[in-house]
C-alpha positions as MATLAB code, in Angstrom:
seq = 'MTDPRRLTEAQIAAIRRRRPGVRASFAVEGIHFTAEDEALFEQLDRERLTPDECAERILQVSRAERRQKTPA';
ca = [
      39.144   31.155  -24.600;
      42.243   30.293  -23.076;
      45.660   32.410  -23.394;
      47.755   30.070  -25.421;
      51.214   31.213  -23.884;
      49.540   30.244  -20.314;
      51.006   26.662  -19.182;
      48.421   23.817  -19.255;
      47.737   21.549  -16.135;
      49.664   18.838  -17.677;
      52.665   21.522  -17.877;
      52.150   22.717  -14.591;
      52.136   18.858  -13.206;
      55.387   18.523  -14.923;
      57.027   21.404  -13.072;
      55.667   20.070   -9.946;
      57.050   16.767  -10.179;
      60.563   18.098  -11.079;
      60.337   20.513   -8.276;
      61.748   18.326   -5.768;
      65.051   17.458   -7.788;
      65.554   21.262   -8.699;
      65.425   21.794   -4.587;
      67.761   18.995   -4.301;
      70.091   20.203   -6.799;
      70.381   23.645   -5.346;
      70.555   22.546   -1.782;
      73.669   20.767   -3.193;
      74.936   24.115   -3.909;
      74.211   25.484   -0.725;
      71.025   27.355   -2.013;
      68.141   27.116    0.204;
      64.949   27.936   -0.554;
      62.687   30.331    1.937;
      59.026   29.827    3.023;
      59.087   33.377    0.844;
      60.540   31.906   -2.540;
      57.865   28.669   -2.136;
      55.208   30.947   -1.708;
      56.556   32.868   -4.895;
      56.662   29.686   -7.071;
      53.146   28.481   -6.178;
      51.911   32.206   -7.356;
      53.771   31.483  -10.122;
      51.740   28.115  -10.822;
      48.335   29.627  -10.195;
      49.008   32.307  -12.325;
      50.055   29.948  -15.102;
      52.896   32.068  -16.226;
      54.859   31.231  -19.236;
      59.050   30.457  -18.159;
      59.660   34.054  -19.442;
      57.288   35.545  -17.239;
      58.322   33.474  -14.483;
      61.920   34.928  -14.898;
      60.919   38.118  -15.574;
      58.587   38.420  -11.936;
      61.231   36.904  -10.260;
      63.714   39.372  -11.166;
      61.380   42.241  -10.383;
      60.878   40.337   -6.690;
      64.614   40.034   -6.652;
      65.328   43.834   -7.439;
      62.416   45.173   -4.861;
      63.984   42.975   -2.088;
      67.406   44.373   -3.238;
      66.169   48.311   -3.093;
      64.270   47.228    0.533;
      68.096   46.384    1.848;
      70.300   48.972    0.610;
      70.153   52.321    2.702;
      68.998   55.550    0.894;
];
């Protein structure tokens, strides 16, 4: 049985269709995604995480990157 909280194929497809427009919108603001960012988005798609779970994962990754950059 599938987890009802996980995204469906149709929901994943809709997200992927919107992604180029979202990238363009961010680019207008001067925000460009790295290959690592794109890989994270693909991983989130594969795991079919909910929007809340995606946000939590992105925060975790961001915090881990920040910790690595700050001297101990």
